[in-house]
C-alpha positions in Angstrom: 1.3 10.5 -10.0 3.8 11.9 -7.6 2.9 12.8 -4.0 4.2 16.1 -2.7 6.7 15.8 0.2 4.5 18.1 2.3 1.5 15.7 2.2 0.2 15.1 5.7 0.3 11.7 7.3 -2.8 9.7 6.3 -2.8 10.9 2.7 -4.2 8.2 0.4 -1.6 7.3 -2.3 -3.3 4.2 -3.8 -6.6 2.3 -3.8 -6.5 -1.5 -4.2 -9.3 -4.0 -4.8 -8.6 -7.6 -4.1 -10.8 -10.6 -4.5 -10.7 -14.4 -4.4 -13.5 -16.3 -6.1 -13.2 -19.2 -3.7 -15.7 -19.7 -0.9 -15.2 -20.1 2.9 -11.7 -19.5 4.3 -10.2 -19.9 0.9 -12.0 -16.8 -0.2 -11.0 -14.6 2.7 -8.1 -12.4 1.7 -5.8 -10.1 3.7 -3.2 -7.6 2.4 0.1 -6.4 3.8 3.0 -4.2 2.7 6.5 -5.6 2.5 9.4 -3.1 2.4 10.7 -0.1 4.1 8.6 3.0 3.4 6.5 5.5 5.4 3.4 3.8 4.2 0.7 1.6 5.7 -2.3 -0.3 4.3 -5.8 0.1 5.7 -8.7 -2.2 5.0 -11.9 -0.7 3.7 -15.2 -2.5 2.8 -15.7 -5.2 0.2 -12.1 -6.2 -0.4 -10.9 -2.7 -0.9 -7.7 -1.3 0.7 -6.1 2.1 0.9 -2.4 2.7 1.0 -1.7 5.8 3.0 1.3 7.8 4.2 2.1 6.9 7.8 4.6 9.7 8.4 6.0 12.8 6.7 7.8 12.3 3.3 11.2 14.0 2.6 12.3 14.0 -1.0 15.8 14.9 -0.1 16.1 11.6 1.8 14.2 9.5 -0.8 12.8 10.5 -4.1 10.8 7.3 -4.3 9.6 4.4 -2.1 9.2 0.9 -3.3 7.1 -1.7 -1.5 5.4 -4.9 -2.4 1.7 -5.5 -1.8 1.1 -9.1 -0.7 -2.5 -10.5 -0.8 -2.9 -13.9 0.9 -6.0 -16.1 1.4 -6.7 -18.1 4.5 -6.8 -21.5 2.7 -4.6 -24.5 3.4 -2.2 -24.2 1.8 -2.5 -20.4 1.7 -2.1 -18.9 -1.7 -0.7 -15.4 -2.3 -0.2 -12.8 -5.0 2.3 -9.9 -5.1 2.4 -6.6 -6.9 5.1 -3.9 -6.8 4.1 -0.3 -5.8 6.3 2.7 -6.4 5.6 6.0 -4.7 7.3 9.0 -6.3 7.8 12.0 -4.0 7.7 15.4 -5.6 9.7 18.3 -4.3 8.2 21.3 -2.5 10.2 24.5 -2.3 11.7 24.4 1.3 12.9 28.0 1.3 
């Protein structure tokens, strides 16, 4: 669902759960965001992550933001998985 453009920085826009059934380093996973957007990813407990706004949103500049979430394990060779994330920004009356 769309996030209003007046949402404060730190607003949670997505919750993610990642897991790798391997053991040891092969089972340790980290996530990052690829792309240009006012978003950041924050690790929680048990393989959970939150995608939060890192700055103010402005619908007049961008009505949506597209990023890629990349989850990688620490195995050798490292394996990864990607998923697209689209954040729609809803308009707030600026008058």
